[in-house]
C-alpha positions as CSV (number, residue, x, y, z in Angstrom):
1,M,30.2,-3.2,9.3
2,V,32.0,-6.4,10.4
3,W,31.1,-9.2,8.0
4,V,32.9,-12.2,9.3
5,C,33.0,-13.0,13.0
6,P,33.8,-16.3,14.8
7,D,30.5,-18.2,15.6
8,F,31.2,-20.8,18.3
9,R,27.8,-22.4,17.6
10,L,29.0,-23.8,14.4
11,Q,32.1,-25.7,15.4
12,A,30.4,-29.0,15.5
13,Q,28.0,-28.6,12.6
14,I,27.8,-31.2,9.8
15,K,29.6,-30.5,6.6
16,M,27.9,-27.9,4.4
17,P,27.8,-27.9,0.6
18,N,30.9,-26.2,-0.9
19,Q,30.3,-26.0,-4.6
20,L,30.4,-22.3,-5.5
21,S,33.5,-20.9,-7.1
22,K,34.9,-17.5,-6.2
23,T,33.5,-16.2,-9.4
24,D,30.1,-17.6,-8.6
25,K,30.2,-15.9,-5.2
26,I,31.2,-12.5,-6.6
27,Y,28.6,-12.8,-9.3
28,G,25.8,-13.6,-6.8
29,L,26.8,-10.7,-4.5
30,S,26.9,-8.4,-7.5
31,K,23.6,-9.7,-8.9
32,F,21.9,-8.9,-5.6
33,W,23.6,-5.5,-5.3
34,Q,22.6,-4.6,-8.9
35,E,18.9,-5.6,-8.4
36,V,18.7,-3.5,-5.2
37,N,20.3,-0.5,-6.9
38,Y,17.9,-0.7,-9.9
39,N,14.7,-1.9,-8.3
40,F,14.6,-1.4,-4.5
41,V,11.8,1.1,-3.8
42,Y,13.3,2.3,-0.5
43,L,16.8,3.0,-1.9
44,N,16.3,6.7,-0.9
45,K,16.0,5.6,2.8
46,I,19.4,3.9,3.1
47,D,22.9,5.3,3.5
48,R,24.1,4.9,-0.1
49,D,27.7,5.6,0.8
50,Q,27.7,2.8,3.4
51,W,25.9,0.5,1.0
52,E,28.6,0.9,-1.6
53,E,31.4,0.5,1.0
54,D,29.7,-2.7,2.3
55,Y,29.5,-4.0,-1.3
56,K,33.2,-3.3,-1.9
57,S,34.2,-5.0,1.4
58,L,32.1,-8.1,0.6
59,I,33.8,-8.6,-2.8
60,M,36.8,-9.8,-0.8
61,E,34.9,-11.4,2.1
62,V,32.7,-13.7,0.1
63,Q,35.7,-15.2,-1.5
64,K,37.0,-16.2,1.9
65,T,33.9,-18.1,2.9
66,E,34.7,-21.8,3.6
67,N,31.4,-23.1,2.3
68,D,28.1,-22.1,0.6
69,Y,26.3,-21.7,3.9
70,E,28.8,-19.1,5.1
71,Y,28.5,-17.4,1.8
72,Y,24.7,-17.2,1.9
73,R,24.9,-16.0,5.5
74,L,26.9,-13.0,4.4
75,L,24.4,-12.2,1.6
76,Q,21.6,-12.4,4.2
77,K,23.5,-10.0,6.5
78,F,24.0,-7.6,3.5
79,C,20.3,-7.9,2.7
80,A,19.3,-7.3,6.4
81,S,21.1,-4.0,6.3
82,L,18.3,-2.7,4.0
83,K,15.7,-3.2,6.8
84,D,12.9,-4.3,4.6
85,G,10.6,-7.3,5.3
86,H,9.9,-7.9,1.6
87,T,13.5,-8.0,0.6
88,N,15.2,-11.3,1.4
89,V,17.9,-13.7,0.4
90,Y,17.0,-17.4,0.7
91,F,19.2,-20.5,1.1
92,P,19.4,-23.1,-1.6
93,K,17.2,-26.1,-0.9
94,K,20.1,-28.4,-0.1
95,I,21.3,-25.9,2.6
96,N,17.8,-25.1,3.9
97,E,17.2,-28.8,4.5
98,L,20.1,-28.8,6.9
99,I,18.9,-25.9,9.0
100,Y,17.0,-26.8,12.2
101,I,15.1,-24.6,14.6
102,S,13.2,-26.9,17.0
103,N,14.7,-30.4,16.6
104,F,17.3,-31.6,19.1
105,G,17.2,-35.4,19.0
106,P,15.4,-36.4,22.2
107,Y,13.9,-32.9,22.5
108,R,11.7,-30.5,20.4
109,L,11.6,-27.0,21.7
110,F,9.5,-24.2,20.1
111,V,10.5,-20.6,21.2
112,T,8.7,-17.4,21.0
113,A,9.1,-13.8,22.3
114,C,7.0,-12.6,25.2
115,E,7.7,-9.4,27.0
116,G,11.2,-9.3,25.5
117,K,12.1,-12.8,26.8
118,A,12.7,-16.1,24.9
119,I,9.9,-18.4,26.1
120,I,9.4,-22.0,25.3
121,Y,5.7,-22.4,24.3
122,R,5.6,-26.0,22.9
123,V,7.7,-29.2,23.5
124,N,7.6,-32.8,22.4
125,A,4.9,-34.5,24.6
126,S,7.3,-36.7,26.6
127,K,9.2,-33.6,27.9
128,K,6.2,-31.5,29.0
129,D,7.0,-32.1,32.7
130,E,10.7,-31.7,32.4
131,I,10.4,-28.4,30.4
132,P,7.1,-26.8,31.4
133,I,5.4,-24.4,29.0
134,G,6.5,-20.9,29.8
135,T,10.1,-21.9,30.6
136,E,12.5,-19.0,29.8
137,I,15.8,-19.3,28.1
138,L,18.2,-17.3,30.2
139,K,21.5,-18.0,28.6
140,V,22.8,-19.5,25.4
141,N,26.4,-20.7,25.3
142,G,27.4,-18.5,28.2
143,L,25.7,-15.3,26.9
144,S,22.3,-13.9,28.0
145,A,19.6,-14.8,25.5
146,D,19.4,-11.2,24.4
147,E,23.2,-10.8,23.9
148,Y,23.3,-14.0,22.0
149,A,20.4,-13.1,19.8
150,N,21.9,-9.6,19.1
151,Q,25.2,-11.1,18.1
152,Y,24.3,-14.2,16.2
153,V,20.7,-13.9,15.1
154,K,19.5,-10.4,14.7
155,P,22.1,-9.1,12.1
156,Y,20.8,-11.7,9.6
157,I,17.1,-11.0,9.8
158,A,15.5,-8.7,7.2
159,S,12.6,-6.7,8.8
160,S,10.9,-3.4,8.2
161,T,10.0,-2.8,11.8
162,D,12.1,-2.9,15.0
163,Y,9.5,-4.8,17.0
164,I,9.2,-7.6,14.5
165,L,13.0,-7.8,14.5
166,E,13.0,-8.1,18.3
167,N,10.4,-10.8,18.2
168,W,12.1,-12.8,15.4
169,K,15.5,-12.7,17.0
170,M,14.0,-14.7,19.9
171,K,11.8,-17.0,17.7
172,Q,14.9,-17.9,15.7
173,L,17.3,-17.9,18.7
174,L,18.2,-21.6,18.2
175,R,18.0,-21.7,14.4
176,A,21.3,-23.3,13.1
177,P,22.7,-26.1,11.0
178,A,22.3,-29.8,12.1
179,G,25.1,-30.7,14.5
180,T,25.2,-27.3,16.2
181,K,25.5,-27.6,20.0
182,F,23.9,-25.3,22.5
183,D,24.5,-25.1,26.3
184,L,21.3,-23.5,27.7
185,L,20.4,-22.1,31.1
186,L,16.7,-22.3,31.6
187,K,14.2,-21.0,34.2
188,K,10.9,-22.8,34.8
189,P,7.8,-20.8,35.6
190,D,8.2,-21.6,39.3
191,G,11.6,-20.0,39.3
192,E,13.8,-23.1,39.3
193,E,16.9,-22.8,37.1
194,F,18.5,-25.7,35.3
195,S,21.1,-26.4,32.6
196,L,20.5,-28.3,29.4
197,S,22.9,-29.2,26.6
198,L,21.3,-29.8,23.2
199,T,22.5,-30.7,19.7
200,H,20.5,-30.1,16.5
201,E,19.4,-33.4,15.1
202,E,16.1,-34.9,14.0
203,C,13.6,-35.7,16.7
204,E,11.6,-38.9,16.0
205,E,8.8,-38.1,18.4
206,K,6.0,-36.4,16.5
207,A,3.5,-35.7,19.4
208,V,3.8,-32.2,20.9
209,F,2.3,-30.4,23.8
210,P,0.3,-28.4,23.4
211,D,-1.0,-29.7,20.1
212,F,-0.4,-27.7,16.9
213,I,-3.4,-25.5,16.1
214,D,-4.9,-26.2,12.8
215,R,-6.4,-22.9,11.6
216,G,-8.8,-23.1,8.8
217,L,-9.2,-20.4,6.2
218,L,-12.3,-19.2,8.0
219,E,-13.5,-19.9,11.5
220,L,-16.8,-19.0,13.2
221,K,-17.9,-19.2,16.8
222,W,-20.3,-17.5,19.2
223,P,-18.4,-16.3,22.3
224,S,-21.6,-14.8,23.6
225,P,-25.2,-15.0,22.3
226,D,-25.2,-11.8,20.3
227,V,-21.4,-11.7,19.3
228,L,-20.1,-13.6,16.4
229,Y,-16.4,-14.3,16.1
230,I,-15.0,-14.6,12.5
231,A,-11.4,-15.5,11.9
232,L,-10.1,-14.7,8.4
233,N,-6.8,-16.5,8.5
234,S,-5.5,-16.0,5.0
235,F,-6.4,-14.1,1.8
236,S,-4.1,-16.3,-0.3
237,D,-6.8,-18.8,-1.3
238,P,-10.0,-17.6,-3.1
239,E,-11.8,-20.5,-1.4
240,I,-12.2,-18.2,1.7
241,V,-14.7,-16.1,-0.3
242,K,-16.9,-19.1,-1.0
243,L,-16.7,-20.2,2.6
244,F,-17.6,-16.7,3.7
245,K,-20.6,-16.5,1.4
246,D,-21.8,-20.0,2.4
247,A,-21.7,-18.8,6.0
248,L,-23.6,-15.6,5.4
249,P,-26.9,-16.9,6.8
250,E,-25.2,-17.6,10.1
251,I,-23.2,-14.4,10.0
252,R,-26.3,-12.2,9.5
253,K,-27.7,-13.5,12.8
254,A,-25.1,-11.5,14.7
255,N,-25.8,-8.2,16.5
256,K,-22.1,-7.6,17.0
257,L,-18.9,-8.9,15.3
258,I,-15.3,-9.7,16.0
259,I,-13.1,-10.1,12.9
260,D,-9.8,-11.7,13.7
261,L,-6.9,-10.9,11.4
262,R,-4.1,-11.8,13.9
263,Y,-2.9,-14.8,11.9
264,N,-3.6,-13.5,8.5
265,G,-0.3,-13.1,6.6
266,G,-1.8,-11.7,3.5
267,G,-2.5,-12.9,0.0
268,S,-4.7,-11.0,-2.4
269,S,-6.0,-7.6,-1.4
270,N,-9.0,-8.0,-3.6
271,I,-10.2,-11.1,-1.6
272,G,-10.0,-9.1,1.6
273,M,-11.9,-6.1,0.1
274,E,-14.6,-8.3,-1.3
275,I,-15.3,-9.7,2.2
276,L,-15.0,-6.3,3.8
277,G,-17.7,-5.1,1.4
278,Y,-20.3,-7.0,3.3
279,F,-19.6,-5.0,6.5
280,T,-20.1,-1.5,5.2
281,H,-22.9,0.7,3.8
282,D,-20.4,2.4,1.5
283,K,-20.7,2.0,-2.3
284,E,-16.9,1.9,-2.7
285,L,-13.8,1.1,-0.7
286,H,-10.5,3.0,-0.8
287,S,-7.3,1.0,-0.6
288,A,-3.6,1.7,-0.3
289,V,-2.0,3.9,-2.9
290,S,1.2,2.7,-4.6
291,E,4.3,4.1,-6.3
292,S,7.5,2.6,-7.7
293,R,10.8,4.0,-8.9
294,L,10.8,5.3,-12.5
295,H,14.2,5.0,-14.2
296,I,14.8,6.6,-17.6
297,P,18.6,6.7,-18.2
298,A,18.6,10.0,-20.1
299,F,16.8,11.8,-17.3
300,K,19.4,10.3,-14.9
301,A,22.2,11.7,-17.1
302,W,20.6,15.1,-17.3
303,G,20.1,15.0,-13.5
304,Q,23.9,15.3,-13.1
305,W,23.6,18.9,-14.3
306,V,20.4,20.0,-12.6
307,E,20.2,21.6,-9.1
308,A,17.4,21.8,-6.6
309,K,16.5,25.3,-7.8
310,D,15.7,23.9,-11.3
311,T,12.8,21.7,-10.1
312,L,10.0,24.2,-10.6
313,D,9.1,22.7,-13.9
314,A,8.2,19.0,-14.6
315,W,11.3,18.4,-16.8
316,G,13.7,19.8,-14.2
317,K,12.0,17.9,-11.4
318,Q,12.2,14.6,-13.2
319,A,15.8,15.1,-14.2
320,Y,16.9,16.2,-10.7
321,F,15.3,13.3,-8.8
322,S,16.2,10.7,-11.5
323,G,19.8,11.7,-11.1
324,R,19.5,10.8,-7.4
325,D,17.5,7.5,-8.0
326,D,14.6,9.2,-6.3
327,Y,12.0,9.7,-9.0
328,F,8.7,7.8,-8.7
329,H,5.8,6.7,-10.8
330,K,2.5,6.9,-8.9
331,F,0.1,4.2,-10.0
332,P,-3.5,5.4,-10.8
333,S,-5.7,4.8,-7.8
334,S,-9.4,4.3,-7.9
335,P,-11.8,3.0,-5.3
336,M,-13.2,-0.5,-5.6
337,K,-16.9,-0.4,-6.5
338,L,-19.0,-2.6,-4.3
339,E,-21.7,-4.7,-5.9
340,T,-22.7,-6.4,-2.7
341,K,-26.5,-6.5,-2.2
342,K,-27.8,-4.3,0.6
343,T,-29.7,-7.3,1.9
344,D,-26.5,-9.3,2.3
345,R,-24.7,-6.6,4.2
346,L,-24.3,-6.5,8.0
347,V,-23.2,-3.2,9.6
348,V,-23.1,-3.6,13.4
349,P,-20.5,-2.7,16.1
350,T,-17.4,-4.5,15.0
351,V,-14.0,-5.1,16.6
352,I,-11.1,-6.1,14.3
353,L,-8.4,-8.1,16.1
354,M,-4.9,-7.5,14.7
355,G,-1.3,-8.2,15.7
356,N,2.3,-8.5,14.6
357,Y,1.5,-11.2,12.1
358,T,-1.3,-9.2,10.4
359,A,0.6,-8.6,7.2
360,S,0.5,-7.4,3.6
361,A,-3.1,-7.9,2.1
362,A,-4.4,-8.1,5.7
363,E,-2.9,-4.7,6.3
364,D,-4.7,-3.5,3.1
365,F,-7.9,-4.7,4.7
366,L,-7.2,-2.5,7.8
367,I,-6.5,0.5,5.5
368,S,-9.7,0.0,3.7
369,A,-11.6,-0.3,7.0
370,D,-9.9,2.8,8.4
371,N,-12.8,5.1,7.7
372,Q,-15.6,2.8,9.0
373,N,-16.8,4.4,12.2
374,H,-18.6,1.3,13.5
375,M,-15.3,-0.6,13.4
376,T,-12.6,-0.5,16.2
377,T,-9.2,-2.2,15.9
378,M,-7.7,-3.9,18.8
379,G,-4.5,-5.8,19.6
380,D,-0.9,-4.9,18.6
381,R,0.8,-3.2,15.7
382,S,0.6,-5.0,12.3
383,F,3.6,-6.5,10.5
384,G,4.5,-3.2,8.8
385,S,5.7,-4.6,5.5
386,T,4.2,-5.0,2.1
387,G,5.0,-4.4,-1.5
388,Q,5.6,-6.2,-4.8
389,P,8.9,-8.1,-4.8
390,I,10.9,-9.0,-7.9
391,L,12.2,-12.5,-7.6
392,F,15.5,-13.8,-9.1
393,D,17.9,-16.7,-8.8
394,L,21.3,-16.8,-7.2
395,P,24.2,-19.2,-7.8
396,G,24.0,-22.7,-6.3
397,G,20.2,-22.8,-6.2
398,G,19.5,-19.9,-3.9
399,S,17.2,-17.0,-4.6
400,A,16.3,-13.5,-3.5
401,R,13.6,-10.9,-3.8
402,V,13.7,-7.1,-3.8
403,C,10.7,-4.9,-2.9
404,T,9.7,-2.7,-5.9
405,K,6.5,-1.0,-4.7
406,K,5.8,1.4,-1.9
407,D,2.3,1.4,-0.4
408,T,0.7,4.0,1.9
409,Y,-2.7,5.0,3.2
410,P,-4.7,7.0,0.5
411,D,-3.9,10.2,2.4
412,G,-0.2,9.4,2.3
413,R,0.3,8.2,5.8
414,E,3.0,5.5,5.9
415,F,2.6,2.1,7.6
416,V,5.6,0.2,6.1
417,G,8.4,0.4,8.7
418,V,6.1,1.5,11.5
419,G,3.1,-0.8,11.3
420,I,-0.6,0.0,11.6
421,A,-1.4,0.9,15.2
422,P,-4.7,-0.4,16.7
423,D,-7.2,1.9,18.3
424,I,-6.9,0.0,21.5
425,V,-3.6,-1.7,22.4
426,V,-3.9,-5.1,24.1
427,R,-1.0,-7.5,24.3
428,K,-0.5,-11.0,25.6
429,N,1.8,-11.0,28.7
430,L,3.6,-13.9,30.3
431,D,0.8,-14.5,32.8
432,S,-1.8,-14.8,30.2
433,F,0.6,-17.0,28.2
434,L,1.0,-19.4,31.1
435,K,-2.7,-19.5,31.7
436,D,-3.4,-20.1,28.0
437,E,-5.7,-17.0,28.0
438,D,-6.5,-14.7,25.1
439,P,-6.6,-11.2,26.6
440,V,-7.2,-9.6,23.2
441,L,-10.3,-11.6,22.5
442,D,-11.5,-11.2,26.1
443,R,-11.1,-7.4,25.8
444,A,-13.0,-7.4,22.5
445,I,-15.9,-9.3,24.0
446,A,-16.0,-6.9,27.0
447,F,-15.8,-3.9,24.7
448,L,-18.7,-5.0,22.6
449,K,-20.9,-5.7,25.6
450,E,-20.7,-1.9,26.3
451,Q,-21.7,-1.0,22.8
452,G,-25.3,-0.3,21.9
453,A,-26.9,-1.1,18.6
454,L,-26.1,1.2,15.6
């Protein structure tokens, strides 16, 4: 792997901190490498020989970095090679404060991915006529947006799934230090192309178009007289359970339900399961099953002398797989007993909306709902990454995390790395994007109209 390549974006950037010694840089690299080797739950899925070669190469390369930003970029690239969304390297605060993504002095541009293109979906209010919503970024510094992203953005993103990686490379297309210059070729929705030169610096204008969406923990609305829409936007705050229980009298009026998890990035799985318990007749809910690597040094030593044919007994199996860093402890799994009163439950035709940002504990919600025949999932694949990361500090104020726990469906089906697929796929396209339509919600409403009562 090539670790250092000229990045013409950064020629005009402001001066970055340069406080780490060569010893610090080698130590930080080795600390991350060590934690991955000892704790990374998916170590058995990577090319170990390449991982070791990359580490050896980086021992020299990190010492050549001109500042702490370049050093951390190399660590992020090393981390990204593991292809895990719960394993990351984070900049120190003093560097992170100098990284911009949407501020360009007179301009603010917010970019997202739509149909494989880099689309501007929000601007500062004074520029909404100059740069209409839906404008596409065709080129960045002479390269196509896709080429530029593949060369300068994608290699530094840690992701478990290919589709999240493709989305994020466009969302982070213009992420760079303050002072970085970009020459863009843009195309308006009407087809007109124009050039724009930008430099990362603070934008004083705060008003944006369209306005930022303030999503509450829980949102309720009636898209039709018998269909109630419930958005569960996070499981990170226990307050959502109280809000949900307070809303039960209203919720129980519904003949059909839409539960929206598209913007739920996770939190506590128990919170999600407690809410799910109100929408099932079952007495218990099954959740993801988990395992983590089990390392006993003596078994690893014995494993050097054990062959595959010796794995018929438990001792030989543990020694053999321990010697290959591939022995796992399976955590006891028991269903969650539901104490929800029958009079509080509502079991009606239900559509669960999901998408690429349905992650972690929200994915656990989907797994627990998998066997509910009155529920249909709709939208796009989930984030496809969860686990229990171990956190640790790195030199100069940075930090990292390494995923230590593997989760699967109770029957062993994997969703990390592939995502949870919806029963019915519905995606927002450029046309619906320009019209500010929600085709996923519209399809859910139409689907429920065709469903009779249970």
